C-alpha positions in Angstrom: 26.3 -22.7 26.4 24.5 -21.9 23.1 24.0 -18.1 23.5 25.8 -16.0 21.0 27.5 -18.9 19.3 27.2 -20.6 15.9 24.6 -22.9 17.4 22.1 -20.1 17.1 22.2 -20.7 13.4 21.2 -24.4 13.7 17.4 -24.1 14.3 16.6 -21.9 11.3 19.0 -23.9 9.1 17.3 -27.2 10.1 13.9 -25.7 9.4 15.0 -24.5 5.9 16.7 -27.8 5.0 13.7 -29.9 6.2 11.3 -27.6 4.2 13.3 -28.0 1.0 13.6 -31.7 1.4 10.1 -32.7 2.7 8.1 -29.9 1.1 6.1 -29.8 4.3 6.6 -26.4 5.8 4.5 -26.8 9.0 6.4 -29.7 10.5 9.7 -28.2 9.2 9.2 -24.9 11.0 8.0 -26.7 14.1 11.1 -28.9 14.2 13.3 -25.8 13.9 11.3 -24.0 16.7 11.4 -27.0 19.0 15.1 -27.6 18.5 15.8 -23.9 19.3 13.6 -24.2 22.4 15.7 -27.3 23.5 18.9 -25.2 23.1 17.4 -22.4 25.2 16.2 -24.8 27.8 19.5 -26.8 27.9 17.6 -29.9 26.7 15.2 -30.0 29.7 11.9 -31.0 28.1 9.6 -28.9 30.4 11.8 -25.9 30.1 11.9 -26.3 26.4 8.1 -26.5 26.3 7.7 -23.4 28.4 10.3 -21.6 26.2 8.4 -22.5 23.1 5.0 -21.6 24.4 6.1 -18.3 26.0 8.1 -17.3 22.9 5.2 -18.1 20.6 2.9 -15.9 22.7 5.4 -13.0 22.8 6.4 -13.3 19.1 2.9 -13.3 17.6 2.0 -10.0 16.0 -1.7 -9.9 16.7 -2.2 -6.8 14.6 -0.9 -8.5 11.5 -3.2 -11.5 12.2 -6.2 -9.2 12.6 -5.1 -7.5 9.3 -4.9 -10.9 7.5 -8.3 -12.0 8.7 -10.0 -8.6 7.8 -8.3 -8.6 4.4 -9.5 -12.2 3.9 -13.0 -11.0 4.7 -12.7 -8.2 2.2 -11.5 -10.7 -0.5 -14.5 -12.9 0.2 -16.9 -10.0 0.0 -15.4 -8.8 -3.3 -15.8 -12.3 -4.6 -19.4 -12.7 -3.4 -20.4 -9.3 -4.8 -19.2 -10.2 -8.3 -16.7 -7.4 -8.3 -13.7 -9.7 -8.7 -15.3 -11.7 -11.5 -16.5 -8.4 -13.2 -12.9 -7.1 -13.1 -11.8 -10.4 -14.6 -14.3 -10.2 -17.4 -13.3 -6.6 -18.1 -9.6 -7.3 -17.9 -9.9 -10.3 -20.3 -11.5 -7.9 -22.8 -8.6 -5.4 -22.4 -5.9 -7.9 -21.8 -5.4 -10.0 -25.0 -2.8 -12.5 -24.1 -0.7 -14.2 -21.4 2.2 -11.7 -21.6 -0.1 -8.7 -21.1 -1.7 -10.5 -18.0 1.7 -10.9 -16.4 2.8 -7.4 -17.2 -0.4 -6.0 -15.8 0.0 -8.0 -12.6 3.6 -6.7 -12.3 2.4 -3.1 -12.7 -0.3 -3.5 -10.1 2.4 -4.9 -7.7 4.6 -1.8 -8.3 1.6 0.5 -7.7 0.9 -1.0 -4.2 4.1 0.1 -2.6 2.9 1.0 0.9 3.4 -2.3 2.6 4.5 -5.8 1.4 1.8 -7.8 3.3 -0.9 -5.6 1.8 0.8 -6.0 -1.6 1.0 -9.8 -1.5 -2.6 -10.5 -0.6 -4.2 -7.7 -2.6 -2.4 -8.3 -5.9 -3.1 -12.0 -5.7 -6.8 -11.7 -5.0 -7.3 -9.1 -7.7 -5.3 -10.6 -10.5 -5.7 -14.3 -9.9 -8.9 -14.6 -12.0 -7.1 -12.8 -14.9 -4.0 -14.9 -14.8 -6.0 -18.1 -14.5 -7.9 -17.1 -17.6 -4.7 -16.8 -19.6 -3.2 -20.0 -18.0 -0.5 -18.3 -16.0 0.7 -20.9 -13.4 0.2 -20.2 -9.7 3.9 -20.5 -9.3 4.5 -17.6 -11.8 1.8 -15.5 -10.2 3.4 -16.1 -6.7 6.8 -15.0 -8.1 5.4 -11.8 -9.7 3.6 -11.0 -6.4 6.7 -11.6 -4.3 9.1 -9.9 -6.6 7.0 -6.7 -6.6 6.4 -6.7 -2.9 9.5 -6.2 -0.8 11.7 -5.0 -3.7 9.2 -2.3 -4.4 8.7 -1.3 -0.8 12.5 -1.1 -0.2 12.7 1.4 -3.0 9.7 3.6 -1.9 10.4 6.4 0.6 6.7 6.3 1.5 6.4 2.8 2.9 6.6 0.7 6.1 10.1 -0.5 5.0 11.5 3.1 4.8 10.1 3.6 8.4 11.9 0.4 9.6 15.2 1.3 8.1 15.0 4.8 9.5 14.4 3.4 13.0 17.7 1.4 12.9 19.9 4.4 12.1 21.5 5.9 15.3 20.5 9.5 16.0 22.9 12.4 15.9 25.0 11.2 12.9 26.1 13.1 9.8 23.0 11.9 7.9 19.5 11.1 9.3 17.7 7.9 8.7 15.3 9.2 6.0 18.1 10.9 4.1 20.2 7.7 4.3 17.3 5.6 3.0 16.7 7.9 0.0 20.5 7.9 -0.8 20.6 4.1 -0.9 17.9 3.7 -3.6 20.2 4.0 -6.7 22.6 1.4 -5.2 19.9 -1.1 -4.1 20.8 -3.4 -6.9 18.8 -6.5 -5.9 15.5 -4.6 -5.7 16.1 -2.8 -9.0 17.3 -5.9 -10.9 14.6 -8.1 -9.5 12.0 -5.7 -10.8 13.7 -5.7 -14.2 13.7 -9.5 -14.1 10.0 -9.6 -13.5 9.1 -7.3 -16.4 11.7 -8.9 -18.7 10.4 -12.5 -18.2 6.8 -11.3 -18.4 7.1 -9.1 -21.5 9.3 -11.6 -23.3 7.3 -14.7 -22.3 10.6 -16.2 -21.2 10.7 -18.9 -18.4 13.3 -21.4 -17.4 14.0 -24.2 -15.0 11.2 -25.4 -12.8 9.1 -22.4 -13.6 9.0 -23.5 -17.3 7.6 -26.8 -16.1 4.9 -25.1 -14.2 4.1 -22.9 -17.2 3.8 -25.9 -19.4 1.5 -27.6 -16.9 -0.6 -24.4 -16.9 -0.9 -24.5 -20.7 -2.3 -28.0 -20.3 -4.9 -26.8 -17.8 -3.1 -27.6 -14.5 -2.5 -24.2 -12.8 -1.7 -25.8 -9.5 0.5 -28.9 -10.0 0.0 -31.9 -7.6 0.8 -30.0 -4.4 -2.1 -27.6 -4.5 -5.2 -29.8 -4.8 -6.5 -28.2 -1.6 -7.3 -25.0 -3.6 -9.3 -26.7 -6.4 -12.5 -27.4 -4.5 -12.3 -23.9 -3.0 -12.2 -22.4 -6.5 -15.0 -24.5 -7.8 -17.2 -23.3 -4.9 -16.2 -19.7 -5.6 -17.4 -20.1 -9.2 -20.8 -21.3 -8.1 -21.3 -18.3 -5.8 -20.3 -15.6 -8.3 -22.8 -12.7 -8.4 -23.2 -11.6 -12.0 -24.6 -8.2 -10.8 -21.3 -7.0 -9.6 -19.4 -4.2 -11.5 -15.8 -3.4 -11.9 -16.3 -0.4 -9.6 -17.3 -2.9 -6.8 -13.6 -4.0 -6.8 -11.9 -0.8 -7.7 -13.6 1.6 -5.3 -12.9 -0.6 -2.2 -9.3 -0.9 -3.4 -9.0 2.9 -3.7 -10.5 3.4 -0.2 -8.2 0.7 1.2 -5.0 2.3 -0.2 -6.1 5.8 0.6 -7.1 5.1 4.2 -3.9 3.1 4.8 -1.7 6.0 3.6 -3.8 8.5 5.5 -3.7 6.4 8.7 0.1 6.0 8.4 0.5 9.8 8.1 -1.8 10.4 11.1 -0.1 7.9 13.4 3.2 9.5 12.4 2.0 13.0 13.4 0.6 11.5 16.7 4.2 10.4 17.5 5.3 14.0 17.3 6.4 14.3 13.7 6.2 17.7 12.1 6.5 16.9 8.3 4.9 14.2 6.1 8.2 12.6 5.5 8.9 12.4 9.2 5.4 11.1 9.8 6.0 8.2 7.4 9.3 7.5 9.1 7.6 7.3 12.6 4.2 5.8 11.7 2.5 2.8 13.3 2.2 0.6 10.2 0.3 -2.3 11.7 -2.3 -0.1 13.4 -2.8 1.9 10.2 -3.3 -1.2 8.2 -5.9 -2.6 10.6 -7.7 0.8 10.5 -7.8 0.8 6.7 -9.3 -2.7 6.7 -12.1 -1.6 9.0 -12.8 1.5 7.0 -12.9 -0.5 3.8 -15.3 -3.0 5.3 -17.7 -0.2 6.4 -17.4 1.3 2.9 -18.2 -2.1 1.3 -21.3 -2.4 3.5 -22.6 0.9 2.2 -21.6 0.0 -1.4 -23.0 -3.6 -1.5 -25.9 -3.9 0.9 -28.3 -1.3 -0.6 -27.8 -2.8 -4.1 -28.3 -6.3 -2.6 -25.0 -7.6 -4.1 -24.6 -9.4 -0.8 -27.0 -9.9 2.1 -26.4 -9.0 5.7 -26.1 -12.6 6.7 -23.5 -13.2 3.8 -21.5 -10.2 5.0 -21.4 -11.6 8.6 -20.5 -15.0 7.2 -17.6 -13.5 5.3 -15.6 -12.9 8.5 -15.2 -16.6 9.4 -14.7 -17.5 5.7 -12.0 -14.9 5.4 -10.3 -16.2 8.5 -10.5 -19.7 7.2 -8.9 -18.6 3.9 -6.0 -17.1 5.9 -5.4 -20.0 8.3 -2.5 -21.6 6.3 -0.7 -18.3 6.1 -1.3 -17.4 9.7 0.0 -20.8 10.9 3.2 -20.5 8.9 3.6 -16.9 10.1 3.1 -18.0 13.7 5.8 -20.6 13.4 8.2 -18.2 11.5 7.7 -15.5 14.2 8.3 -18.1 16.9 11.5 -19.3 15.2 12.7 -15.7 15.0 11.9 -15.2 18.7 13.8 -18.4 19.7 16.9 -17.5 17.7 16.8 -14.0 19.3 16.9 -15.8 22.7 19.9 -17.8 21.4 21.7 -14.6 20.6 21.9 -14.8 16.9 22.3 -11.1 16.7 25.1 -11.0 19.2 26.8 -13.9 17.3 26.9 -11.9 14.0 27.8 -8.6 15.7 30.7 -10.2 17.5 31.8 -12.2 14.4 31.7 -9.4 11.9 35.1 -7.6 11.8 35.3 -5.9 8.4 37.5 -3.0 9.3 40.6 -4.9 8.3 39.2 -5.7 4.9 39.9 -3.4 2.0 37.1 -0.8 2.1 36.2 -1.4 -1.6 35.3 -5.0 -0.9 33.1 -4.3 2.2 29.9 -3.8 0.2 30.0 -7.1 -1.6 31.1 -9.0 1.6 28.3 -7.5 3.7 25.8 -8.1 0.8 26.4 -11.9 1.0 26.4 -11.8 4.8 23.1 -10.0 4.8 21.7 -12.7 2.4 22.8 -15.5 4.7 21.3 -13.8 7.9 18.0 -13.0 6.2 17.7 -16.4 4.6 18.5 -18.1 7.9 16.1 -16.0 10.0 13.4 -15.3 7.4 13.4 -11.6 8.3 14.9 -8.7 6.4 14.0 -6.2 9.1 15.9 -8.2 11.7 18.9 -8.2 9.4 18.6 -4.5 9.1 18.7 -4.1 12.9 21.8 -6.2 13.1 23.9 -4.9 10.2 22.9 -1.3 9.6 24.4 0.0 13.0 27.5 -2.1 12.3 28.0 -0.5 8.8 27.5 3.0 10.2 30.0 2.3 13.0 32.6 1.0 10.5 32.8 4.3 8.7 31.9 6.3 11.8 30.6 9.2 9.7 34.1 9.7 8.1 33.2 8.3 4.7 29.5 9.0 3.9 29.8 7.7 0.4 31.0 4.3 1.4 28.5 4.2 4.3 25.6 4.7 1.8 26.9 2.0 -0.5 27.4 -0.4 2.3 24.0 0.2 3.8 22.5 -0.2 0.3 24.3 -3.6 0.1 22.7 -4.6 3.5 19.2 -3.6 2.4 19.7 -5.5 -0.9 21.1 -8.6 0.7 18.4 -8.6 3.4 15.6 -8.3 0.8 17.3 -11.1 -1.3 17.5 -13.5 1.7 14.0 -12.7 2.7 12.8 -13.1 -0.9 14.1 -16.7 -1.3 13.7 -18.0 2.3 11.0 -20.6 2.8 10.4 -19.2 6.3 10.0 -15.6 5.3 6.7 -14.0 6.0 6.5 -12.2 2.7 7.3 -15.5 0.8 4.5 -17.1 2.8 2.1 -14.3 2.1 2.9 -14.4 -1.6 2.1 -18.1 -1.7 -1.2 -17.4 0.1 -2.1 -14.5 -2.2 -1.5 -16.6 -5.3 -3.1 -19.7 -3.7 0.1 -21.6 -4.7 1.7 -24.4 -2.7 4.4 -22.7 -0.6 7.3 -25.0 -1.6 6.4 -24.7 -5.3 6.8 -21.0 -4.9 10.1 -21.3 -3.0 11.7 -23.7 -5.5 10.8 -21.7 -8.6 11.6 -18.3 -7.1 15.1 -19.5 -5.9 16.1 -20.3 -9.5 15.0 -16.9 -10.7 16.9 -15.1 -7.9 20.3 -16.7 -8.7 21.1 -14.7 -11.9 20.2 -11.5 -10.0 22.4 -12.3 -7.1 25.4 -13.0 -9.3 24.9 -9.7 -11.1 24.6 -7.9 -7.8 27.7 -9.5 -6.4 29.8 -8.1 -9.3 27.9 -4.9 -9.1 28.9 -4.2 -5.5 32.5 -4.9 -6.3 32.3 -2.2 -9.0 30.4 0.1 -6.6 33.1 -0.3 -3.9 35.8 0.9 -6.4 33.9 3.4 -8.5 31.4 4.8 -6.0 29.3 5.7 -9.0 25.7 4.6 -8.9 24.9 4.9 -12.6 28.0 3.0 -13.7 27.3 0.3 -11.1 23.7 -0.1 -12.2 24.5 -0.1 -15.9 27.1 -2.8 -15.6 25.0 -4.9 -13.3 22.0 -4.6 -15.6 24.1 -5.6 -18.7 25.5 -8.6 -16.8 22.0 -9.7 -15.9 20.8 -9.4 -19.5 23.8 -11.4 -20.6 23.2 -14.2 -18.1 19.5 -14.3 -19.1 20.5 -14.5 -22.8 22.9 -17.3 -22.0 20.2 -19.2 -20.1 17.7 -18.7 -23.0 20.2 -19.9 -25.6 21.1 -23.1 -23.7 17.8 -24.0 -22.2 15.9 -24.1 -25.5 13.0 -22.0 -26.7 11.2 -20.6 -23.7 13.0 -22.9 -21.4 11.5 -26.1 -22.7 14.6 -28.2 -22.0 15.4 -29.0 -18.4 18.8 -29.9 -17.1 19.4 -33.3 -15.5 19.9 -31.5 -12.2 16.4 -29.9 -12.5 14.9 -33.2 -13.6 16.2 -34.8 -10.4 14.6 -32.1 -8.3 11.3 -32.6 -10.2 11.3 -36.3 -9.6 12.2 -36.0 -6.0 15.6 -37.8 -6.4 17.7 -34.9 -5.1 
């Protein structure tokens, strides 16, 4: 009755709407999951329960959970050693003001391009002490982390995202998956313009909408706002346990080992799968296994680095594992519900619904990129997964042109990747959005509400950009016009929102007061 119909959209939409209205993400996700289970079980309570339980068991990515727990352990150990605080003290000497703190955080996010999960949690743990020092709100930190996670990964040929896109491209076509991915980079407008937006707002010290409110609160000493009181006691406890013997190298060296071992393990698992070149190895690597391996290598390295110098004791090192797991519990819970929701919607045939509904061949070819861009946003926002959106739409885009128009195929696939990243970026049930909130220790719905407003100008510029791309098929002209449009929109916002966004519109005021 429900399979492959528009009913498959209802559970994720219910979860998203409830999350935005109640600001309680756990119960919102659970309601969406249970509603989907009821649909699958035809409203038979016991069947719905077994569907929910079995889908949850099958949907959980245990490797990612292990990765989260081990990364939490590493973060705790870095804090106990004093490496994090030493970096903070060093950075505050080098970084002179708030703008420099935000730009430095953005640069670190760009440098960690291997995987978005790794990016989200690492950038947050490293830069949080620095941004706190210069009174950058947790909402702004979460935005910087999120905007330099997936948008960077989708532009990096050496990343888990490149491997995912490559896997969705049918074999035997006129262009292989890796070549197609590289060709889409100049047309990936959302990723490029989002990175511009991050650096522009950071370097200019310009904030607007709800983010401006959070920044004003931060200037007055409230980095969290009322929703994040749960983190305050935790931070006070962290300050008491800081080891002043730690050095900057106690943070930097484990980071280098972490990144290096992750890249090395990805290449190795790619060669194990039969790849003959480094590029092919990245395209066929086992990302999750490589990340878990890199965490274990880093923990062993930390033991040899910290224990002989008595920065941490052996008992403290053992205690760091449950402490790290405890730190990650909120993110793991949300991820579990989000994965389960994705599994339930798959059982409802959401992919089949979109595949059967999309018939773009009758549309003028020049308008296909912009149409499919907004379709990709809707799918990714509703499901909370950009990779799932890739799997649905990339084969459709390739089949539309059937290797007869490679240029338009590249532009259309670029629009899919951009739209999928956009929907994933602003969705409250997206794993990367959740991980960014966890990395910044920001209340999840604070992050969602502020980031959504920052994404809107980028989306509008991209929409016009893909119309231009469809007609011109010229990447530099498309990018130039889209960038100019975004700058013009931001200038308009700055002019009519007051200096640094101090004035808030009546619509935004209603949101703040909970009246909308």
